[in-house]
TIVO-731283 format. One record per residue (C-alpha): residue number from 0; x, z, y negated. Coordinates in steps of 0.25 Angstrom, whole numbers, plus 2048, in hexadecimal, padded with zeros to 3 digits. Layout:
BEGIN
NUM:X:Z:Y .
...
! end
This chain:
BEGIN
0:800:800:800 .
1:80C:803:7F7 .
2:813:7F6:7F9 .
3:807:7ED:7F5 .
4:804:7F5:7E9 .
5:813:7F4:7E5 .
6:813:7E5:7E7 .
7:808:7E3:7DD .
8:80B:7EE:7D3 .
9:81A:7EB:7D2 .
10:818:7DC:7CD .
11:80C:7E1:7C4 .
12:815:7EB:7BE .
13:820:7E2:7BB .
14:818:7D7:7B5 .
15:811:7E1:7AC .
16:81F:7E7:7A9 .
17:824:7DA:7A5 .
18:818:7D6:79C .
19:81A:7E3:794 .
20:829:7E0:793 .
21:827:7D2:78E .
22:81C:7D7:783 .
23:826:7E2:77E .
24:832:7D8:77D .
25:829:7CE:775 .
26:825:7DA:76C .
27:833:7DE:76A .
28:838:7D1:766 .
29:82C:7CC:75E .
30:82B:7D9:756 .
31:837:7DD:74E .
32:838:7EC:74E .
33:836:7F2:740 .
34:838:801:743 .
35:830:809:738 .
36:829:816:73B .
37:81F:81A:731 .
38:819:826:72C .
39:80C:828:724 .
40:80D:82F:717 .
41:803:839:711 .
42:7FD:82D:708 .
43:7FC:824:714 .
44:808:81C:711 .
45:812:819:71C .
46:821:81C:71B .
47:82D:819:724 .
48:82F:825:72D .
49:83A:81F:735 .
50:842:812:739 .
51:845:80E:747 .
52:853:808:749 .
53:855:7F9:74B .
54:847:7F7:743 .
55:846:7ED:738 .
56:841:7F7:72E .
57:84F:7FC:72D .
58:855:7EE:72B .
59:84A:7EB:721 .
60:84D:7F7:718 .
61:842:801:71C .
62:846:80F:71A .
63:840:81C:71F .
64:836:821:714 .
65:832:813:710 .
66:824:811:70D .
67:81C:806:715 .
68:812:800:70B .
69:80D:7F4:712 .
70:80E:7ED:720 .
71:80B:7DE:720 .
72:806:7DE:712 .
73:7FC:7E9:715 .
74:7FC:7F8:712 .
75:805:7FF:71D .
76:7F9:808:722 .
77:7F2:7FB:726 .
78:7FC:7F6:72F .
79:7F8:7F9:73E .
80:806:7FE:743 .
81:807:807:737 .
82:7FA:80E:739 .
83:7FB:80F:748 .
84:80A:811:74B .
85:810:814:73D .
86:819:807:73E .
87:81A:7FA:737 .
88:81E:7F2:744 .
89:819:7E4:745 .
90:818:7E3:736 .
91:81C:7D6:72F .
92:820:7DD:721 .
93:81F:7EB:71B .
94:820:7EF:70C .
95:829:7FB:70B .
96:82B:805:6FF .
97:839:80C:700 .
98:83B:819:6FA .
99:840:813:6ED .
100:832:80D:6EC .
101:838:7FF:6EE .
102:82F:7F7:6F6 .
103:833:7EC:701 .
104:82C:7E2:709 .
105:832:7E1:717 .
106:82F:7D6:721 .
107:831:7D6:72F .
108:833:7CA:737 .
109:82B:7CA:744 .
110:82B:7BF:750 .
111:835:7BA:759 .
112:83F:7B9:74E .
113:83D:7C6:747 .
114:847:7CF:741 .
115:84D:7D6:74E .
116:85A:7DC:74B .
117:864:7DD:756 .
118:863:7EC:756 .
119:854:7EC:758 .
120:855:7E2:764 .
121:861:7EB:76A .
122:859:7F8:769 .
123:84B:7F3:76C .
124:84C:7E7:775 .
125:85A:7E6:77B .
126:85C:7F4:780 .
127:84E:7F6:785 .
128:84E:7E9:78C .
129:85C:7EC:792 .
130:856:7F9:797 .
131:84A:7F3:79C .
132:853:7E9:7A5 .
133:85A:7F5:7AA .
134:84E:7FC:7AE .
135:849:7F0:7B4 .
136:855:7EF:7BC .
137:855:7FD:7C1 .
138:846:7FB:7C5 .
139:849:7EE:7CC .
140:854:7F4:7D4 .
141:84C:801:7D8 .
142:841:7F7:7DC .
143:849:7EF:7E5 .
144:850:7FC:7EB .
145:844:806:7EB .
146:837:7FF:7EB .
147:830:808:7F4 .
148:835:814:7EE .
149:82B:81B:7E5 .
150:836:822:7DD .
151:83C:815:7DA .
152:830:80F:7D5 .
153:82D:81A:7CC .
154:83B:819:7C7 .
155:839:80A:7C5 .
156:82C:80E:7BD .
157:834:818:7B5 .
158:83F:80D:7B1 .
159:834:803:7AD .
160:82D:80E:7A4 .
161:83A:812:79D .
162:83E:803:79B .
163:830:7FF:796 .
164:82F:80B:78C .
165:83D:808:787 .
166:83A:7F9:785 .
167:82C:7FB:77F .
168:831:805:774 .
169:836:7F9:76C .
170:828:7F3:76C .
171:822:801:769 .
172:82B:801:75D .
173:824:7F4:758 .
174:816:7FB:759 .
175:813:7F2:765 .
176:806:7F8:76C .
177:80C:7F4:77A .
178:819:7FB:777 .
179:812:807:772 .
180:809:807:77F .
181:815:806:788 .
182:81D:812:780 .
183:811:81B:77F .
184:80B:818:78E .
185:818:817:796 .
186:823:820:78F .
187:81B:82D:792 .
188:81A:828:7A1 .
189:829:828:7A3 .
190:82A:837:7A5 .
191:81E:836:7B0 .
192:825:82A:7B7 .
193:832:832:7B8 .
194:82B:83E:7BE .
195:824:836:7C8 .
196:831:82F:7CB .
197:838:83D:7CE .
198:82C:841:7D6 .
199:82E:834:7DF .
200:83D:835:7DF .
201:83D:845:7E3 .
202:833:842:7ED .
203:83E:83D:7F7 .
204:844:84C:7F5 .
205:836:853:7F7 .
206:837:857:7E9 .
207:82B:857:7DF .
208:830:854:7D1 .
209:822:856:7CA .
210:814:858:7CF .
211:809:84E:7CF .
212:801:857:7C5 .
213:80C:857:7BB .
214:80D:848:7BB .
215:7FE:846:7BA .
216:7FE:850:7AF .
217:809:848:7A7 .
218:802:83B:7AA .
219:7F4:83F:7A5 .
220:7FB:847:799 .
221:804:83B:795 .
222:7F9:830:798 .
223:7F0:837:78E .
224:7FA:836:783 .
225:7FE:828:787 .
226:7EF:824:786 .
227:7EE:82A:778 .
228:7FA:822:773 .
229:7F5:814:779 .
230:7E7:817:773 .
231:7EE:818:766 .
232:7F7:80B:767 .
233:7EB:802:76C .
234:7DF:808:765 .
235:7DB:80F:758 .
236:7D5:81B:75F .
237:7E0:825:75A .
238:7E3:827:74C .
239:7F1:828:746 .
240:7F0:837:746 .
241:7EC:838:754 .
242:7F7:82F:758 .
243:802:839:752 .
244:7FD:843:75C .
245:7FC:83A:768 .
246:80A:835:765 .
247:80F:843:764 .
248:809:845:772 .
249:810:839:777 .
250:81D:83D:772 .
251:81A:84B:779 .
252:817:845:786 .
253:824:83D:786 .
254:82B:84A:783 .
255:823:852:78D .
256:825:848:798 .
257:834:848:797 .
258:834:857:796 .
259:82C:858:7A3 .
260:836:84E:7AA .
261:842:857:7A5 .
262:83A:864:7A9 .
263:837:85F:7B7 .
264:846:85B:7B9 .
265:84B:868:7B4 .
266:842:870:7BD .
267:845:868:7C9 .
268:854:868:7C6 .
269:853:878:7C5 .
270:84B:878:7D2 .
271:854:86F:7DA .
272:862:872:7D3 .
273:868:879:7E0 .
274:863:86E:7E9 .
275:867:85F:7EB .
276:85E:85B:7E0 .
277:867:861:7D6 .
278:86E:855:7D1 .
279:861:84C:7D3 .
280:859:854:7C9 .
281:865:857:7BF .
282:867:848:7BE .
283:859:844:7BC .
284:858:850:7B1 .
285:864:84C:7AA .
286:861:83E:7AA .
287:852:841:7A5 .
288:858:849:799 .
289:862:83F:795 .
290:857:833:796 .
291:84C:83A:78E .
292:852:845:785 .
293:857:83B:77B .
294:84A:834:779 .
295:842:841:77A .
296:84B:848:770 .
297:84E:83D:766 .
298:840:835:766 .
299:834:83D:76D .
300:836:84B:767 .
301:839:846:758 .
302:82C:83D:75A .
303:825:848:760 .
304:827:852:754 .
305:824:847:74A .
306:833:843:746 .
307:83B:837:748 .
308:843:833:753 .
309:852:837:753 .
310:857:82C:75B .
311:850:81E:75E .
312:849:81D:76A .
313:850:811:76E .
314:85D:819:76F .
315:858:826:776 .
316:850:81D:780 .
317:85D:818:785 .
318:860:825:78C .
319:854:822:795 .
320:85D:819:79D .
321:863:825:7A3 .
322:856:827:7AC .
323:855:81A:7B3 .
324:864:81A:7B6 .
325:863:828:7BC .
326:857:826:7C4 .
327:85A:819:7C8 .
328:868:81F:7CE .
329:860:82B:7D4 .
330:857:821:7DB .
331:861:817:7E0 .
332:86D:820:7E4 .
333:86F:82A:7EF .
334:879:832:7E6 .
335:877:83A:7D9 .
336:881:839:7CE .
337:888:845:7CA .
338:880:84A:7BF .
339:888:857:7BC .
340:894:84E:7BA .
341:88C:846:7B0 .
342:886:852:7A9 .
343:894:858:7A7 .
344:899:84B:7A0 .
345:88D:84B:798 .
346:88F:859:792 .
347:89E:856:790 .
348:89B:849:789 .
349:890:84E:780 .
350:898:85A:77C .
351:8A4:851:779 .
352:89B:847:771 .
353:894:851:768 .
354:89F:854:75E .
355:8A3:846:75C .
356:895:841:75A .
357:893:84C:750 .
358:89F:849:748 .
359:89B:83A:748 .
360:88D:83D:743 .
361:893:846:738 .
362:89D:83B:734 .
363:891:831:734 .
364:88A:83B:72B .
365:896:83C:722 .
366:897:82D:721 .
367:888:82B:71F .
368:885:837:715 .
369:881:831:708 .
370:881:823:70D .
371:875:822:716 .
372:868:82A:717 .
373:869:82F:726 .
374:85E:839:72A .
375:862:845:734 .
376:85C:83D:73F .
377:866:831:73C .
378:872:83C:73D .
379:86C:841:74B .
380:86B:833:74F .
381:87A:830:74C .
382:87E:83D:753 .
383:876:83A:760 .
384:87B:82C:760 .
385:88A:830:75E .
386:888:83B:768 .
387:882:832:773 .
388:88C:827:771 .
389:898:831:772 .
390:893:837:77F .
391:890:829:785 .
392:89E:824:780 .
393:8A4:830:787 .
394:89D:82D:794 .
395:8A0:81E:793 .
396:8AF:822:790 .
397:8B0:82A:79D .
398:8AA:81F:7A5 .
399:8B4:815:79F .
400:8C0:81F:7A1 .
401:8BC:821:7AF .
402:8BC:812:7B2 .
403:8C7:80B:7A9 .
404:8D1:817:7A6 .
405:8D8:816:7B3 .
406:8D9:807:7B2 .
407:8DE:807:7A3 .
408:8E7:813:7A4 .
409:8ED:814:7B1 .
410:8F8:81D:7AE .
411:8EE:828:7AA .
412:8E8:827:7B8 .
413:8F5:828:7BF .
414:8F3:837:7BF .
415:8E7:835:7C8 .
416:8EE:82C:7D1 .
417:8F9:837:7D1 .
418:8EF:842:7D5 .
419:8EA:839:7E1 .
420:8F8:836:7E5 .
421:8FD:845:7E4 .
422:8F0:84A:7EC .
423:8F3:840:7F7 .
424:902:845:7F8 .
425:8FF:853:7F8 .
426:8F5:852:804 .
427:901:850:80D .
428:90A:85B:806 .
429:90D:866:810 .
430:918:86E:809 .
431:91A:874:7FB .
432:926:86B:7F8 .
433:91F:85F:7FB .
434:914:862:7F1 .
435:91E:864:7E6 .
436:925:857:7EA .
437:918:850:7E9 .
438:914:857:7DC .
439:921:854:7D6 .
440:921:846:7DA .
441:913:843:7D4 .
442:916:84A:7C7 .
443:923:843:7C5 .
444:91D:835:7C8 .
445:913:837:7BC .
446:91A:83F:7B2 .
447:927:83D:7AB .
448:92B:84C:7AB .
449:939:851:7AB .
450:938:85C:7B7 .
451:92E:860:7C1 .
452:932:86E:7C7 .
453:92B:877:7D1 .
454:92C:885:7CC .
455:927:892:7D3 .
456:923:89D:7CA .
457:923:8AB:7D0 .
458:91A:8B4:7C9 .
459:91D:8C0:7D1 .
460:92C:8C1:7CE .
461:92C:8BA:7C1 .
462:935:8AD:7C5 .
463:934:89F:7C5 .
464:93B:897:7D0 .
465:941:889:7D1 .
466:945:888:7C3 .
467:953:886:7BD .
468:95A:88E:7B1 .
469:958:883:7A6 .
470:951:887:799 .
471:946:87E:79C .
472:944:885:7AA .
473:946:893:7A5 .
474:93B:891:79B .
475:931:88B:7A5 .
476:934:897:7AE .
477:932:8A1:7A3 .
478:924:89A:79F .
479:920:89A:7AE .
480:922:8A9:7B0 .
481:91B:8AC:7A2 .
482:90E:8A4:7A7 .
483:90F:8A7:7B6 .
484:903:8B0:7B5 .
485:8FA:8A5:7AF .
486:8FE:89A:7BA .
487:8F3:894:7C2 .
488:8F5:88B:7CE .
489:8F0:87D:7CB .
490:8F3:87F:7BC .
491:8FD:878:7B2 .
492:906:881:7A9 .
493:90C:87B:79C .
494:91B:87F:79C .
495:925:87E:791 .
496:92C:873:797 .
497:920:86B:79E .
498:915:870:7A7 .
499:913:878:7B4 .
500:909:875:7BF .
501:906:882:7C8 .
502:904:87C:7D5 .
503:904:888:7DF .
504:905:898:7E0 .
505:90A:8A1:7EB .
506:907:8AF:7E8 .
507:90E:8B2:7DA .
508:916:8A4:7DB .
509:911:898:7D3 .
510:917:88A:7D6 .
511:917:882:7C9 .
512:91B:874:7C7 .
513:923:873:7BA .
514:922:865:7B4 .
515:92B:863:7A9 .
516:92A:85C:79C .
517:927:84C:79C .
518:933:844:79A .
519:92D:83B:78F .
520:92B:849:787 .
521:91C:847:786 .
522:911:852:789 .
523:909:852:796 .
524:8FC:84B:792 .
525:8EE:84F:797 .
526:8ED:846:7A3 .
527:8FB:84A:7A8 .
528:8F7:859:7A7 .
529:8EA:857:7AE .
530:8F2:84F:7B9 .
531:8FC:85A:7BA .
532:8F2:865:7BB .
533:8EA:85E:7C6 .
534:8F8:85C:7CD .
535:8F9:86B:7CC .
536:8EB:86D:7D2 .
537:8EE:864:7DD .
538:8FC:86A:7E1 .
539:8F6:879:7E0 .
540:8EC:876:7EB .
541:8F7:86F:7F4 .
542:901:87B:7F1 .
543:8F7:885:7F5 .
544:8F4:87E:802 .
545:903:87C:805 .
546:905:88C:802 .
547:8F9:88F:80C .
548:900:886:817 .
549:90E:88C:814 .
550:908:89A:815 .
551:901:897:822 .
552:90D:891:828 .
553:915:89E:824 .
554:90B:8A7:829 .
555:90B:8A0:837 .
556:919:8A0:838 .
557:91A:8AF:834 .
558:90F:8B2:83F .
559:917:8AA:849 .
560:924:8B2:846 .
561:91D:8BF:848 .
562:91E:8C6:855 .
563:911:8CD:856 .
564:904:8C7:859 .
565:900:8BB:852 .
566:8F7:8BE:846 .
567:8E8:8BB:847 .
568:8E7:8B2:83C .
569:8F1:8A8:843 .
570:8EA:8A9:850 .
571:8DD:8A6:849 .
572:8E4:89A:842 .
573:8E9:894:84F .
574:8DB:896:856 .
575:8D4:88F:84B .
576:8DF:883:84C .
577:8DC:883:85B .
578:8CD:882:859 .
579:8CE:877:84F .
580:8D7:86F:858 .
581:8CD:872:864 .
582:8C2:86D:85B .
583:8C9:860:856 .
584:8CD:85D:865 .
585:8BF:85F:86A .
586:8BA:856:85F .
587:8C4:84B:863 .
588:8C1:84C:872 .
589:8B2:84C:86F .
590:8B3:83F:865 .
591:8BE:837:86E .
592:8BF:83A:87C .
593:8B1:83F:87F .
594:8AB:833:878 .
595:8B4:82A:87F .
596:8B0:82F:88D .
597:8A2:82E:889 .
598:8A4:81F:885 .
599:8AB:81C:892 .
600:8A0:824:89A .
601:895:81C:894 .
602:89C:80E:895 .
603:89E:812:8A4 .
604:890:816:8A6 .
605:88B:809:89F .
606:894:801:8A8 .
607:88E:806:8B4 .
608:880:804:8B0 .
609:882:7F6:8AB .
610:88A:7EF:8B6 .
611:888:7EF:8C5 .
612:893:7F8:8CC .
613:897:7F9:8DB .
614:894:807:8E1 .
615:8A2:80A:8E3 .
616:8A5:807:8D4 .
617:899:80E:8D0 .
618:89E:81B:8D7 .
619:8AB:819:8D1 .
620:8A6:818:8C3 .
621:89C:823:8C5 .
622:8A8:82C:8C8 .
623:8AF:827:8BC .
624:8A2:82A:8B4 .
625:8A2:838:8B9 .
626:8B0:83A:8B6 .
627:8AD:836:8A7 .
628:8A2:83F:8A6 .
629:8AB:84B:8AB .
630:8B5:846:8A0 .
631:8AA:846:896 .
632:8A6:854:89A .
633:8B4:859:89A .
634:8B6:855:88C .
635:8AA:85A:887 .
636:8AD:868:88E .
637:8BB:867:887 .
638:8B5:864:87A .
639:8AC:870:87B .
640:8B7:879:880 .
641:8C0:875:874 .
642:8B5:877:869 .
643:8A7:87C:86D .
644:89D:875:865 .
645:895:87D:85B .
646:89D:88A:85D .
647:89B:88F:84F .
648:88C:88C:84F .
649:889:893:85D .
650:88F:8A0:859 .
651:897:8A9:862 .
652:88D:8AD:86C .
653:888:89F:86F .
654:896:89A:86F .
655:89A:8A3:87A .
656:88D:8A1:882 .
657:890:892:881 .
658:89D:894:888 .
659:898:89D:892 .
660:88D:893:896 .
661:898:888:898 .
662:8A0:891:8A0 .
663:894:895:8A9 .
664:893:886:8AD .
665:8A2:885:8B0 .
666:8A7:891:8B6 .
667:8A3:899:8C2 .
668:8A1:8A7:8BC .
669:896:8AD:8B5 .
670:897:8B1:8A6 .
671:88F:8BC:8A0 .
672:88E:8BB:891 .
673:889:8C7:889 .
674:889:8C4:87A .
675:882:8CD:86F .
676:87D:8C6:863 .
677:886:8C6:857 .
678:882:8CC:84A .
679:88C:8C4:842 .
680:890:8B5:845 .
681:89F:8B3:848 .
682:8A7:8A8:841 .
683:8AC:89B:848 .
684:8BA:8A1:84A .
685:8B5:8AD:852 .
686:8AB:8A5:85A .
687:8B5:89B:85E .
688:8BE:8A6:862 .
689:8B4:8AD:86B .
690:8B0:8A0:871 .
691:8BF:89D:875 .
692:8C1:8AB:87B .
693:8B4:8AA:884 .
694:8B8:89B:888 .
695:8C6:8A0:88C .
696:8C1:8AC:893 .
697:8B7:8A4:89B .
698:8C2:899:89E .
699:8CB:8A4:8A3 .
700:8C0:8AA:8AC .
701:8BE:89D:8B2 .
702:8CD:89A:8B5 .
703:8D2:8A8:8B9 .
704:8C8:8B3:8BA .
705:8C0:8AF:8C6 .
706:8B4:8B6:8C0 .
707:8A6:8B6:8C4 .
708:8A0:8BC:8B8 .
709:8A5:8BD:8A9 .
710:89F:8C6:89F .
711:8A0:8C3:890 .
712:89B:8CC:884 .
713:89B:8C8:876 .
714:895:8D1:86A .
715:898:8D7:85C .
716:89C:8E5:85B .
717:89E:8EB:84D .
718:8A4:8E0:846 .
719:8AC:8DB:852 .
720:8AA:8D1:85D .
721:8AA:8D6:86B .
722:8AC:8CD:877 .
723:8AE:8D1:886 .
724:8B2:8C8:891 .
725:8B1:8CD:8A0 .
726:8B3:8C6:8AD .
727:8B3:8CB:8BC .
728:8BF:8C2:8C0 .
729:8CC:8C5:8C7 .
730:8D2:8CB:8BA .
731:8E0:8CC:8B6 .
732:8EC:8D5:8B2 .
733:8EB:8D7:8A4 .
734:8FA:8D9:8A2 .
735:8FC:8CC:8A9 .
736:8F2:8C6:8A0 .
737:8F9:8CA:894 .
738:907:8C5:899 .
739:901:8B8:89C .
740:8F8:8B5:88F .
741:900:8AA:88B .
742:8FC:8A2:897 .
743:8ED:8A6:897 .
744:8E1:8A2:88E .
745:8DE:8B1:88C .
746:8EA:8B2:882 .
747:8E2:8A8:879 .
748:8D7:8B2:87A .
749:8DF:8BD:875 .
750:8E5:8B5:86A .
751:8D6:8B0:865 .
752:8D2:8BF:864 .
753:8DF:8C2:85D .
754:8DC:8B7:853 .
755:8CF:8BD:850 .
756:8D5:8CB:84E .
757:8CE:8D0:85A .
758:8D2:8D9:866 .
759:8D2:8D4:875 .
760:8D3:8DD:882 .
761:8D5:8D8:891 .
762:8D1:8E0:89C .
763:8D4:8DC:8AA .
764:8DB:8DE:8B7 .
765:8DC:8D7:8C4 .
766:8CE:8D6:8CB .
767:8C6:8DC:8C0 .
768:8C3:8D0:8B7 .
769:8C7:8CE:8A8 .
770:8C1:8D5:89C .
771:8C4:8D0:88E .
772:8BF:8D8:882 .
773:8C0:8D2:873 .
774:8BD:8D8:866 .
775:8BD:8CF:85A .
776:8BB:8D3:84B .
777:8AF:8CC:845 .
778:8B6:8CB:837 .
779:8C5:8C8:838 .
780:8CF:8CD:82E .
781:8D6:8C2:826 .
782:8E5:8C4:825 .
783:8EE:8BF:81A .
784:8FC:8B9:81B .
785:908:8BE:815 .
786:905:8B4:80A .
787:8F8:8BA:807 .
788:8F0:8AF:80C .
789:8E3:8B0:815 .
790:8E7:8AD:822 .
791:8D9:8A8:826 .
792:8DC:89D:81C .
793:8E4:896:826 .
794:8D8:896:830 .
795:8D1:889:832 .
796:8C5:886:83B .
! end
């Protein structure tokens, strides 16, 4: 039902639209714009209240305050446009009395060869026509891509109404009834169409932008005002006095409509500011404010309160272009632009432009003072025009800089190339000396400096190392000691002879790169200083990582040199590394060997099903097929042994239950697992350790114990984890077991328990089975190395 209606209504709408455009174009070309707004005096006389830019009245010498005595040879009060619209548009001649009582008869040329100025055509024909073409282009593209999207259709209608209102404004300036009708009828509908568009657009996200009751209320209220305006334009039912109030209501509806749109956008933004719709509502809110605020503040509000327009509507209407561009982007793109970045730039450029625009306005006032009679509205127009032009200039300059500056000034952008090159080189650095060599090479390649030295400033003993005894070096050492307390890693320090980069810190010792003065005797410019500071930041990060790696190696070597038991943190590190390798190996087996076996198994199965095979060959192939299945099963078992799936997600009790269940299917002894619920969940490292301990104990029972029954207990006891293993096997000599730990898997259990700072007890004797009792702390203490670093910071998972 929708598509046939669309096929009929779309061409009809297009034909009507084109006919209206043709009529408006003929009116604009045929009727030159005079641009006079009148006001009726107390005695019934008509005076010039305001002059529109680009109108013939200005070029013909008509001034504000002049009296219009007659129009087309008859008294001014008898001319229809004067009585109805306080305008002298479409007149052939007027008799004007200037303030000095001089009278002047002014004639206006009409028809195809009327006195159209270039400025008039530019403002009232060319710009609106270009705008209309752009709106039509947007709409055509939307129709070709989203013809079945209701939001896209509303957006097309939104584009059409804005373009039509903008284009018909020139005809309304000429007091044309069709132009007036479009402005009075269509312009108040723009906010309603926008709200309906937002409803349709947000429907895909299940968000209601405005209720139907609200839209119906706006439509009925605005419709009543529109009807009153149309009655005045086409009939004589309303008097001039009534029209003043109806027109005020009309301006009020436009202001209220814009206010409702902004209010709804603000309300939705506050409602959804912590959701994924944050950027969407912020973009629509900002674009709506930018598009409608100039027209509302400079045109509608002054007219509503009975004053004159601050800026011409032809100028403020240009901001409406923001809306179609933004909404066209929102509807056709799958990504939102960074509105926060744009707002930050906007605030910066508007603040930057305010003072120059003010100074330029004051300068113009000083030049025009005493030479021209300019009202305060004129000065406001000058300031706002300068302000907008300067802000736009800064925006355009940034884009030009971004696009052309790297091509025109390549030397300036070699610093960025240097940073890219430096970051690639330091990625392979493994020693502090290598970092210093790379940094020195990079600085010497770009800067003509007389020296690059690496200095060690020891704040504790008040000394500076690696410097000589020259006056320059002594002065630098003394200066560095004086500012030692204020040194910050990654910062730059200005030295008496050059600059210093603080690239690292070890306790009270600072590593500083001393860069001497430039050989060409010039100061470091701002680009060079920014580049050096960035190098200092990069280097400080690498230096800190190298410091941690060197510290880890030193701590490992010191632990190896110790004769007593290995520290728990070292054991935990080794077990974590081991688990990581198990995980990688299991993944490699699953993704390569297992998949290859499955492919060959399916190929063999397909071959046996698709081709005739003799019985003897079939038996041999079935044997190979069974062998492949065994290999596949073994690889899967090995992968599960290396890294059980979902170990962390299962929890400790479920993890032990899974390995017990697996053992029951494989081994010839019964397992009685007696867990108690855990009040606090364990971390992945603890779960993995308990899983591996149970795995090793059950494997030991299957190989050596000759047990019939194994009992497992697991529970939490006052901040500790209690685990007990007991079997009824052949047992063993505990003293012999201790002497042969290096040859048995049980030694790994003892080391795992030690890594978690726990306690383990073995009880056994020949013929009485084996009992293992383990106590682990729920929370482990975190030791520190001799360098003061957290030992847990070395652990990986």
